MITI-861569 format. One record per residue (C-alpha): residue number from 0; x, y, z. Coordinates in steps of 0.05 Angstrom, whole numbers. Example, Ala and Ser with C-alpha at 12.3 -4.5 7.8 and 13.67 -1.06 7.14 Angstrom:
2
VOMAR;torkol;xx;yy;zz
VOMAR;0;246;-90;156
VOMAR;1;273;-21;143
This chain:
457
VOMAR;torkol;xx;yy;zz
VOMAR;0;-3802;-1178;3944
VOMAR;1;-3742;-1226;3938
VOMAR;2;-3758;-1286;3894
VOMAR;3;-3774;-1347;3932
VOMAR;4;-3735;-1410;3914
VOMAR;5;-3773;-1461;3875
VOMAR;6;-3800;-1516;3917
VOMAR;7;-3799;-1588;3898
VOMAR;8;-3845;-1639;3930
VOMAR;9;-3814;-1664;3994
VOMAR;10;-3804;-1739;4001
VOMAR;11;-3858;-1774;4039
VOMAR;12;-3838;-1787;4111
VOMAR;13;-3838;-1859;4134
VOMAR;14;-3881;-1842;4194
VOMAR;15;-3950;-1808;4196
VOMAR;16;-3930;-1759;4251
VOMAR;17;-3920;-1701;4203
VOMAR;18;-3982;-1657;4196
VOMAR;19;-3977;-1615;4133
VOMAR;20;-4034;-1571;4154
VOMAR;21;-3998;-1554;4218
VOMAR;22;-3936;-1540;4177
VOMAR;23;-3973;-1491;4134
VOMAR;24;-4005;-1459;4194
VOMAR;25;-3938;-1452;4227
VOMAR;26;-3901;-1416;4171
VOMAR;27;-3877;-1346;4182
VOMAR;28;-3914;-1292;4145
VOMAR;29;-3863;-1249;4108
VOMAR;30;-3912;-1198;4084
VOMAR;31;-3891;-1153;4141
VOMAR;32;-3823;-1144;4110
VOMAR;33;-3833;-1086;4062
VOMAR;34;-3781;-1051;4017
VOMAR;35;-3783;-1003;3961
VOMAR;36;-3782;-1027;3888
VOMAR;37;-3710;-1009;3875
VOMAR;38;-3684;-1050;3933
VOMAR;39;-3726;-1109;3912
VOMAR;40;-3700;-1106;3842
VOMAR;41;-3629;-1102;3865
VOMAR;42;-3635;-1161;3912
VOMAR;43;-3670;-1202;3858
VOMAR;44;-3613;-1190;3812
VOMAR;45;-3564;-1208;3866
VOMAR;46;-3600;-1274;3878
VOMAR;47;-3601;-1289;3804
VOMAR;48;-3526;-1278;3797
VOMAR;49;-3506;-1315;3860
VOMAR;50;-3472;-1383;3859
VOMAR;51;-3497;-1448;3886
VOMAR;52;-3474;-1434;3957
VOMAR;53;-3476;-1357;3957
VOMAR;54;-3548;-1346;3980
VOMAR;55;-3550;-1327;4054
VOMAR;56;-3620;-1315;4076
VOMAR;57;-3599;-1291;4145
VOMAR;58;-3553;-1237;4118
VOMAR;59;-3608;-1218;4070
VOMAR;60;-3657;-1209;4125
VOMAR;61;-3607;-1168;4164
VOMAR;62;-3595;-1123;4103
VOMAR;63;-3670;-1110;4098
VOMAR;64;-3673;-1087;4169
VOMAR;65;-3720;-1143;4194
VOMAR;66;-3734;-1141;4269
VOMAR;67;-3758;-1205;4299
VOMAR;68;-3779;-1206;4371
VOMAR;69;-3771;-1265;4418
VOMAR;70;-3845;-1279;4416
VOMAR;71;-3843;-1285;4341
VOMAR;72;-3787;-1335;4346
VOMAR;73;-3823;-1373;4400
VOMAR;74;-3885;-1378;4356
VOMAR;75;-3845;-1397;4295
VOMAR;76;-3801;-1448;4331
VOMAR;77;-3851;-1506;4330
VOMAR;78;-3865;-1493;4257
VOMAR;79;-3791;-1490;4241
VOMAR;80;-3779;-1556;4275
VOMAR;81;-3836;-1587;4237
VOMAR;82;-3808;-1559;4170
VOMAR;83;-3736;-1584;4181
VOMAR;84;-3750;-1647;4142
VOMAR;85;-3776;-1607;4085
VOMAR;86;-3715;-1559;4086
VOMAR;87;-3665;-1616;4082
VOMAR;88;-3701;-1642;4021
VOMAR;89;-3700;-1574;3988
VOMAR;90;-3625;-1561;4002
VOMAR;91;-3603;-1611;3949
VOMAR;92;-3642;-1577;3894
VOMAR;93;-3627;-1506;3916
VOMAR;94;-3558;-1506;3881
VOMAR;95;-3586;-1530;3815
VOMAR;96;-3642;-1480;3816
VOMAR;97;-3593;-1422;3832
VOMAR;98;-3549;-1441;3772
VOMAR;99;-3610;-1444;3726
VOMAR;100;-3632;-1376;3752
VOMAR;101;-3562;-1347;3741
VOMAR;102;-3560;-1371;3669
VOMAR;103;-3630;-1344;3658
VOMAR;104;-3609;-1277;3686
VOMAR;105;-3547;-1273;3640
VOMAR;106;-3592;-1289;3580
VOMAR;107;-3640;-1234;3600
VOMAR;108;-3584;-1184;3607
VOMAR;109;-3557;-1202;3539
VOMAR;110;-3626;-1192;3508
VOMAR;111;-3634;-1126;3544
VOMAR;112;-3566;-1101;3517
VOMAR;113;-3584;-1122;3446
VOMAR;114;-3652;-1088;3450
VOMAR;115;-3618;-1026;3477
VOMAR;116;-3569;-1024;3418
VOMAR;117;-3627;-1033;3371
VOMAR;118;-3664;-976;3405
VOMAR;119;-3602;-932;3398
VOMAR;120;-3599;-947;3324
VOMAR;121;-3672;-930;3318
VOMAR;122;-3660;-864;3353
VOMAR;123;-3605;-843;3303
VOMAR;124;-3620;-792;3249
VOMAR;125;-3609;-807;3175
VOMAR;126;-3549;-761;3175
VOMAR;127;-3517;-798;3234
VOMAR;128;-3531;-865;3200
VOMAR;129;-3499;-841;3135
VOMAR;130;-3439;-814;3174
VOMAR;131;-3430;-881;3207
VOMAR;132;-3433;-917;3140
VOMAR;133;-3383;-868;3111
VOMAR;134;-3336;-880;3169
VOMAR;135;-3341;-955;3159
VOMAR;136;-3326;-948;3084
VOMAR;137;-3267;-902;3099
VOMAR;138;-3239;-952;3148
VOMAR;139;-3247;-1009;3098
VOMAR;140;-3214;-969;3043
VOMAR;141;-3157;-951;3090
VOMAR;142;-3147;-1024;3108
VOMAR;143;-3147;-1045;3034
VOMAR;144;-3098;-988;3018
VOMAR;145;-3051;-1012;3073
VOMAR;146;-3055;-1084;3047
VOMAR;147;-3040;-1060;2977
VOMAR;148;-2981;-1018;3000
VOMAR;149;-2952;-1078;3039
VOMAR;150;-2963;-1124;2980
VOMAR;151;-2928;-1075;2933
VOMAR;152;-2870;-1067;2981
VOMAR;153;-2862;-1142;2988
VOMAR;154;-2864;-1150;2912
VOMAR;155;-2813;-1095;2901
VOMAR;156;-2766;-1127;2952
VOMAR;157;-2776;-1197;2924
VOMAR;158;-2764;-1178;2851
VOMAR;159;-2716;-1119;2856
VOMAR;160;-2680;-1118;2924
VOMAR;161;-2676;-1190;2946
VOMAR;162;-2613;-1228;2927
VOMAR;163;-2630;-1296;2895
VOMAR;164;-2607;-1357;2936
VOMAR;165;-2562;-1381;2879
VOMAR;166;-2526;-1314;2877
VOMAR;167;-2517;-1317;2953
VOMAR;168;-2485;-1386;2945
VOMAR;169;-2439;-1361;2890
VOMAR;170;-2418;-1301;2933
VOMAR;171;-2404;-1349;2991
VOMAR;172;-2358;-1390;2946
VOMAR;173;-2320;-1328;2924
VOMAR;174;-2313;-1303;2995
VOMAR;175;-2287;-1370;3018
VOMAR;176;-2236;-1372;2962
VOMAR;177;-2213;-1301;2978
VOMAR;178;-2205;-1318;3051
VOMAR;179;-2157;-1375;3033
VOMAR;180;-2108;-1328;2998
VOMAR;181;-2079;-1305;3064
VOMAR;182;-2071;-1378;3086
VOMAR;183;-2035;-1393;3021
VOMAR;184;-1987;-1335;3031
VOMAR;185;-1971;-1360;3101
VOMAR;186;-1956;-1431;3077
VOMAR;187;-1911;-1405;3022
VOMAR;188;-1874;-1359;3069
VOMAR;189;-1862;-1417;3117
VOMAR;190;-1837;-1462;3060
VOMAR;191;-1892;-1515;3065
VOMAR;192;-1898;-1531;2991
VOMAR;193;-1940;-1594;3001
VOMAR;194;-1994;-1560;3041
VOMAR;195;-1994;-1499;2995
VOMAR;196;-2004;-1541;2933
VOMAR;197;-2059;-1582;2967
VOMAR;198;-2094;-1517;2988
VOMAR;199;-2094;-1491;2916
VOMAR;200;-2122;-1556;2890
VOMAR;201;-2177;-1556;2943
VOMAR;202;-2198;-1483;2933
VOMAR;203;-2200;-1488;2857
VOMAR;204;-2239;-1554;2858
VOMAR;205;-2290;-1536;2912
VOMAR;206;-2301;-1461;2903
VOMAR;207;-2279;-1437;2834
VOMAR;208;-2278;-1491;2780
VOMAR;209;-2352;-1508;2791
VOMAR;210;-2412;-1509;2746
VOMAR;211;-2444;-1445;2768
VOMAR;212;-2381;-1407;2747
VOMAR;213;-2374;-1444;2681
VOMAR;214;-2316;-1480;2714
VOMAR;215;-2277;-1414;2713
VOMAR;216;-2249;-1434;2645
VOMAR;217;-2253;-1367;2609
VOMAR;218;-2248;-1293;2625
VOMAR;219;-2309;-1282;2580
VOMAR;220;-2361;-1334;2600
VOMAR;221;-2419;-1350;2554
VOMAR;222;-2480;-1311;2579
VOMAR;223;-2526;-1361;2546
VOMAR;224;-2501;-1417;2590
VOMAR;225;-2562;-1439;2631
VOMAR;226;-2519;-1463;2689
VOMAR;227;-2482;-1396;2695
VOMAR;228;-2504;-1360;2757
VOMAR;229;-2481;-1291;2733
VOMAR;230;-2428;-1269;2682
VOMAR;231;-2393;-1220;2728
VOMAR;232;-2387;-1272;2784
VOMAR;233;-2359;-1322;2735
VOMAR;234;-2307;-1271;2714
VOMAR;235;-2288;-1260;2787
VOMAR;236;-2281;-1335;2796
VOMAR;237;-2235;-1339;2735
VOMAR;238;-2192;-1282;2762
VOMAR;239;-2187;-1315;2830
VOMAR;240;-2168;-1381;2798
VOMAR;241;-2112;-1346;2759
VOMAR;242;-2088;-1312;2822
VOMAR;243;-2081;-1379;2857
VOMAR;244;-2047;-1412;2798
VOMAR;245;-1997;-1355;2792
VOMAR;246;-1969;-1379;2859
VOMAR;247;-1952;-1448;2831
VOMAR;248;-1882;-1428;2807
VOMAR;249;-1867;-1402;2877
VOMAR;250;-1888;-1469;2906
VOMAR;251;-1846;-1505;2854
VOMAR;252;-1786;-1463;2873
VOMAR;253;-1797;-1481;2947
VOMAR;254;-1800;-1555;2929
VOMAR;255;-1736;-1552;2889
VOMAR;256;-1701;-1517;2947
VOMAR;257;-1723;-1571;2994
VOMAR;258;-1702;-1628;2949
VOMAR;259;-1634;-1597;2933
VOMAR;260;-1619;-1588;3006
VOMAR;261;-1641;-1659;3021
VOMAR;262;-1595;-1690;2968
VOMAR;263;-1538;-1644;2989
VOMAR;264;-1543;-1665;3062
VOMAR;265;-1548;-1738;3043
VOMAR;266;-1485;-1737;3000
VOMAR;267;-1445;-1700;3052
VOMAR;268;-1464;-1752;3103
VOMAR;269;-1441;-1808;3057
VOMAR;270;-1376;-1772;3040
VOMAR;271;-1361;-1766;3115
VOMAR;272;-1364;-1842;3124
VOMAR;273;-1324;-1875;3068
VOMAR;274;-1303;-1938;3105
VOMAR;275;-1308;-2004;3068
VOMAR;276;-1366;-2027;3112
VOMAR;277;-1406;-1964;3098
VOMAR;278;-1389;-1949;3025
VOMAR;279;-1367;-2013;2992
VOMAR;280;-1380;-1986;2922
VOMAR;281;-1342;-1922;2912
VOMAR;282;-1360;-1920;2838
VOMAR;283;-1434;-1917;2854
VOMAR;284;-1421;-1860;2903
VOMAR;285;-1381;-1823;2851
VOMAR;286;-1439;-1832;2801
VOMAR;287;-1488;-1803;2853
VOMAR;288;-1442;-1743;2863
VOMAR;289;-1437;-1730;2789
VOMAR;290;-1513;-1735;2780
VOMAR;291;-1524;-1686;2838
VOMAR;292;-1476;-1635;2808
VOMAR;293;-1514;-1639;2742
VOMAR;294;-1583;-1632;2774
VOMAR;295;-1584;-1618;2849
VOMAR;296;-1661;-1621;2856
VOMAR;297;-1676;-1681;2812
VOMAR;298;-1611;-1721;2802
VOMAR;299;-1648;-1781;2772
VOMAR;300;-1678;-1738;2717
VOMAR;301;-1613;-1721;2682
VOMAR;302;-1575;-1656;2674
VOMAR;303;-1610;-1590;2684
VOMAR;304;-1568;-1529;2671
VOMAR;305;-1617;-1481;2703
VOMAR;306;-1619;-1517;2770
VOMAR;307;-1544;-1531;2768
VOMAR;308;-1530;-1457;2760
VOMAR;309;-1581;-1436;2812
VOMAR;310;-1552;-1481;2867
VOMAR;311;-1479;-1479;2845
VOMAR;312;-1453;-1438;2903
VOMAR;313;-1501;-1462;2957
VOMAR;314;-1499;-1538;2944
VOMAR;315;-1458;-1560;2883
VOMAR;316;-1389;-1532;2902
VOMAR;317;-1388;-1560;2973
VOMAR;318;-1403;-1630;2947
VOMAR;319;-1352;-1625;2891
VOMAR;320;-1298;-1604;2939
VOMAR;321;-1312;-1665;2982
VOMAR;322;-1314;-1712;2923
VOMAR;323;-1237;-1716;2923
VOMAR;324;-1244;-1759;2985
VOMAR;325;-1273;-1814;2941
VOMAR;326;-1208;-1818;2902
VOMAR;327;-1167;-1819;2965
VOMAR;328;-1209;-1876;2993
VOMAR;329;-1202;-1914;2928
VOMAR;330;-1127;-1906;2930
VOMAR;331;-1125;-1929;3002
VOMAR;332;-1166;-1991;2986
VOMAR;333;-1121;-2008;2927
VOMAR;334;-1058;-2000;2968
VOMAR;335;-1088;-2043;3022
VOMAR;336;-1097;-2101;2973
VOMAR;337;-1060;-2166;2985
VOMAR;338;-1025;-2166;2917
VOMAR;339;-1007;-2120;2862
VOMAR;340;-1056;-2157;2818
VOMAR;341;-1115;-2137;2860
VOMAR;342;-1091;-2065;2862
VOMAR;343;-1080;-2064;2788
VOMAR;344;-1149;-2095;2776
VOMAR;345;-1183;-2043;2820
VOMAR;346;-1147;-1985;2785
VOMAR;347;-1160;-2009;2715
VOMAR;348;-1232;-2028;2726
VOMAR;349;-1246;-1960;2757
VOMAR;350;-1220;-1926;2695
VOMAR;351;-1262;-1970;2649
VOMAR;352;-1325;-1962;2692
VOMAR;353;-1317;-1886;2690
VOMAR;354;-1322;-1892;2614
VOMAR;355;-1383;-1936;2620
VOMAR;356;-1346;-1998;2594
VOMAR;357;-1371;-2047;2646
VOMAR;358;-1366;-2107;2600
VOMAR;359;-1293;-2092;2586
VOMAR;360;-1279;-2083;2660
VOMAR;361;-1311;-2150;2676
VOMAR;362;-1272;-2184;2621
VOMAR;363;-1208;-2155;2649
VOMAR;364;-1223;-2183;2718
VOMAR;365;-1238;-2252;2689
VOMAR;366;-1174;-2250;2649
VOMAR;367;-1132;-2232;2710
VOMAR;368;-1167;-2286;2750
VOMAR;369;-1148;-2338;2698
VOMAR;370;-1076;-2314;2696
VOMAR;371;-1069;-2305;2771
VOMAR;372;-1113;-2355;2806
VOMAR;373;-1080;-2341;2873
VOMAR;374;-1106;-2269;2872
VOMAR;375;-1172;-2256;2906
VOMAR;376;-1208;-2218;2851
VOMAR;377;-1278;-2235;2872
VOMAR;378;-1290;-2167;2907
VOMAR;379;-1266;-2132;2845
VOMAR;380;-1315;-2172;2802
VOMAR;381;-1372;-2157;2850
VOMAR;382;-1354;-2084;2848
VOMAR;383;-1359;-2082;2771
VOMAR;384;-1426;-2118;2771
VOMAR;385;-1456;-2074;2825
VOMAR;386;-1433;-2011;2790
VOMAR;387;-1461;-2035;2723
VOMAR;388;-1528;-2050;2755
VOMAR;389;-1531;-1982;2789
VOMAR;390;-1510;-1946;2725
VOMAR;391;-1563;-1982;2685
VOMAR;392;-1618;-1966;2735
VOMAR;393;-1598;-1893;2733
VOMAR;394;-1596;-1892;2656
VOMAR;395;-1662;-1928;2652
VOMAR;396;-1696;-1878;2698
VOMAR;397;-1668;-1820;2659
VOMAR;398;-1689;-1850;2592
VOMAR;399;-1759;-1865;2619
VOMAR;400;-1768;-1792;2642
VOMAR;401;-1745;-1767;2574
VOMAR;402;-1793;-1814;2538
VOMAR;403;-1850;-1790;2582
VOMAR;404;-1835;-1718;2562
VOMAR;405;-1830;-1738;2489
VOMAR;406;-1899;-1769;2492
VOMAR;407;-1931;-1714;2532
VOMAR;408;-1983;-1677;2488
VOMAR;409;-1978;-1616;2533
VOMAR;410;-1905;-1605;2515
VOMAR;411;-1884;-1564;2456
VOMAR;412;-1858;-1599;2393
VOMAR;413;-1787;-1575;2404
VOMAR;414;-1787;-1601;2476
VOMAR;415;-1814;-1668;2455
VOMAR;416;-1762;-1675;2400
VOMAR;417;-1705;-1655;2448
VOMAR;418;-1729;-1705;2500
VOMAR;419;-1734;-1760;2448
VOMAR;420;-1663;-1745;2426
VOMAR;421;-1637;-1748;2497
VOMAR;422;-1671;-1815;2509
VOMAR;423;-1641;-1843;2445
VOMAR;424;-1572;-1820;2465
VOMAR;425;-1578;-1853;2534
VOMAR;426;-1600;-1920;2507
VOMAR;427;-1549;-1920;2451
VOMAR;428;-1492;-1908;2501
VOMAR;429;-1516;-1968;2542
VOMAR;430;-1519;-2014;2481
VOMAR;431;-1453;-1992;2453
VOMAR;432;-1410;-1986;2516
VOMAR;433;-1438;-2033;2570
VOMAR;434;-1414;-2095;2535
VOMAR;435;-1464;-2137;2497
VOMAR;436;-1456;-2212;2506
VOMAR;437;-1416;-2207;2571
VOMAR;438;-1444;-2251;2626
VOMAR;439;-1475;-2207;2680
VOMAR;440;-1477;-2146;2634
VOMAR;441;-1516;-2171;2575
VOMAR;442;-1585;-2168;2610
VOMAR;443;-1578;-2093;2617
VOMAR;444;-1560;-2086;2543
VOMAR;445;-1619;-2129;2521
VOMAR;446;-1667;-2088;2563
VOMAR;447;-1640;-2024;2531
VOMAR;448;-1650;-2054;2462
VOMAR;449;-1722;-2072;2480
VOMAR;450;-1736;-2000;2501
VOMAR;451;-1706;-1975;2435
VOMAR;452;-1752;-2020;2395
VOMAR;453;-1813;-2005;2438
VOMAR;454;-1808;-1930;2431
VOMAR;455;-1776;-1927;2362
VOMAR;456;-1710;-1900;2385
């Protein structure tokens, strides 16, 4: 039989018209609906697993093959009308009861499955039980073996195959330095000495001369150095550093070419415009030409035979051939003077200034001015003073460079002594020839004496 839903007491009606005895007498007798045990069990399980709104009594009756006649319905109709109040009260609790029954059915099925597994274990023979235990032990051993193999593989990789992070960082520095060699070659080939020198300084400082390589200071690094990442990598860094530094002479050669060409073009431009308004001091221009021919790349540093020989054909000879125009311009200016006194003063002062006797030249001008007050010798005097100032600035720069070389601890003893001797010669010539005690010239002589005393020359 299908399980009947639990009934809860119906609420008391407000009126007394309802007769519960009549209700009981009017209920339908379902004992006439018979089914076999299997069908009943199936339907009971269906009711237990149904949701709150899934129970359909009409369809259930149809499935059981119930046949109600019209007379039965006519007899049951009054009773059904009388039980409508009771059915509405039961409908609210029907959902909750169905859920409870569904949970109870699931619990019963779980218990049945558990008891069935227990019954199966009880039905096993000792041999089957032992075989199952052996299978479980084998599976456990296999699992442990796989874990051990994976652990051993990870340990082997970690300690023997894996590259340490510090080594990876060192290799990255070396690769970065190697990649910059091609860039350096390109800069040298295009003649960009400034960028090439800056690139070498950057690569050495950031990738090679660092602590993990022992600052790339030796081809045989100390293996006991705790900051050394690896001796072979430090050796590679030292070799790369030497490879970069070997390109420094090429960069220096490019710089000297650039400077020599710059001074050459500058002097040719000045020699092409020798008018009085453009080049008032021909003596200073002549001094610049002479300094360039002695050292085309660094005229202010004094003579350099190597550089003079290297650029003789390309730069020195063209300037020397144009230097004759200075003498022509000087002669033109002398001939254009208002008097012979001015022309004579220009000629004689030029000769004295060429010998470095600026004091004697200035005294000559003053003497001519006293003897010939009508002559306008002021431009000649200004020419002598301007030339003396320019010559002293040039000599002072040259002497300063030589003193710097003489005091450089990185230079050899012979180079330092030679530089000291050149500085002494320059300052001695200024003191002895410029003209000590002559107004306008004496400050240069006194400054030269101070430099001699300061540096022991």
